[in-house]
C-alpha positions as CSV (number, residue, x, y, z in Angstrom):
1,M,104.7,104.6,119.3
2,K,102.6,106.8,117.6
3,K,101.5,106.8,113.7
4,V,100.1,109.8,111.8
5,V,100.8,109.3,107.9
6,H,99.1,109.3,105.0
7,Q,98.2,105.5,103.4
8,S,100.2,106.5,100.3
9,S,103.4,107.1,102.5
10,V,103.1,103.0,103.1
11,P,104.7,100.9,101.1
12,E,102.3,98.5,98.3
13,E,103.8,94.9,98.0
14,T,102.0,92.4,94.9
15,V,100.7,89.4,97.1
16,N,102.1,86.6,95.5
17,M,100.5,84.0,96.4
18,K,99.4,80.9,94.8
19,D,95.9,81.3,93.2
20,A,95.9,85.3,93.3
21,S,95.4,87.7,90.7
22,G,96.2,91.1,90.8
23,V,95.9,91.5,94.3
24,K,98.2,94.6,95.9
25,I,98.7,95.0,99.5
26,Q,99.6,98.1,102.5
27,W,100.6,97.0,106.2
28,L,98.8,100.1,107.3
29,I,99.8,99.0,110.5
30,N,101.3,95.9,112.0
31,S,104.7,95.1,114.3
32,S,106.8,97.8,112.9
33,D,104.6,100.2,114.3
34,D,105.0,98.1,118.0
35,A,101.0,97.4,117.3
36,E,100.5,94.5,120.0
37,N,96.9,93.6,119.5
38,F,96.0,94.1,115.4
39,F,97.6,94.7,112.3
40,M,95.4,96.6,109.7
41,R,96.1,96.1,106.0
42,R,94.8,97.9,102.8
43,F,94.0,95.7,100.1
44,T,93.9,96.8,96.3
45,V,92.4,93.9,93.9
46,D,92.4,94.5,89.8
47,V,89.6,95.0,87.3
48,G,89.2,90.8,87.4
49,G,91.0,90.1,90.1
50,Y,90.9,87.8,93.4
51,T,92.5,86.7,96.4
52,P,93.9,83.0,97.2
53,R,90.8,81.2,98.4
54,H,92.2,80.0,101.8
55,S,91.6,79.5,105.6
56,H,93.3,80.0,108.7
57,P,92.6,80.5,112.3
58,Y,91.6,83.8,112.8
59,E,89.2,86.0,112.1
60,H,88.7,88.8,109.3
61,E,87.3,92.3,110.0
62,V,86.8,93.8,106.3
63,Y,85.2,97.3,105.7
64,V,85.1,98.3,101.7
65,L,86.2,101.8,100.4
66,E,85.9,101.6,96.8
67,G,84.5,99.5,94.3
68,K,82.4,96.3,94.4
69,G,82.8,92.2,94.0
70,K,81.6,88.8,95.4
71,V,83.0,87.2,99.0
72,F,83.3,83.0,98.9
73,I,82.9,82.3,102.8
74,D,82.2,78.7,104.1
75,G,80.9,77.8,100.6
76,E,79.0,80.6,99.8
77,W,79.6,83.7,97.3
78,H,77.5,87.1,98.8
79,D,78.2,90.2,96.9
80,F,79.1,93.7,98.6
81,E,80.3,97.3,97.6
82,K,81.4,100.4,98.8
83,D,81.0,100.9,102.4
84,F,79.9,97.0,103.1
85,V,81.5,95.7,106.1
86,I,82.1,91.6,105.6
87,F,83.3,89.2,108.7
88,V,85.2,86.2,108.2
89,P,85.0,83.5,111.2
90,P,88.3,81.5,112.2
91,D,88.6,78.3,110.1
92,L,86.7,79.5,107.4
93,E,87.2,79.1,103.7
94,H,87.1,82.6,101.8
95,Q,87.8,84.3,99.0
96,F,87.8,88.1,97.6
97,K,86.8,89.1,93.9
98,N,86.7,92.2,92.1
99,T,83.8,91.8,90.3
100,G,83.3,95.8,89.2
101,D,84.4,97.7,86.4
102,K,87.2,99.8,89.0
103,E,89.7,98.9,91.5
104,L,88.2,97.0,94.5
105,I,89.9,98.5,97.7
106,F,89.2,97.5,101.4
107,L,90.6,97.6,105.1
108,C,91.3,94.0,106.7
109,S,92.0,94.0,110.0
110,V,93.6,90.7,111.6
111,P,94.9,89.8,115.4
112,A,98.9,90.6,116.1
113,K,99.4,87.5,117.4
114,P,96.9,84.3,115.3
115,S,96.5,81.7,117.1
116,A,98.6,78.9,115.5
C-alpha cells in the first residue's frame, strides 16, 4: 500500500510515559501502512520538555527538523540543533531535551520488528 499525505493529516498523540514532559508523537509510517521494515515517527517537544531516559534493544535514526536541544546517550550529553542527525545504537540509555526557545521537532525511524 502506498501513502502520500501531508504530516498534518496524521493524528498527534501525547507521550504518556513516566518521566516524559511536553512530548507529542505522530506515527507517520507504521504497520497500518503495511510497512514491514521501518516505522517513521515525528516528535514535537515543547520548550523545556523532554523524553524519558530509557533504553531498548533497537536503534534510532534521528533527523532534527526544528529547534535545538541536548541528547543523552550512554552517559554523555551532546548539543544539537536543526539539520543535525543523531544515531542511538541499541541498548544505550538515551533522552532528548528541548533547550531552545521554540518547539523541538525531529523525525525518528525505528525497526518495524525490533528484536526482543
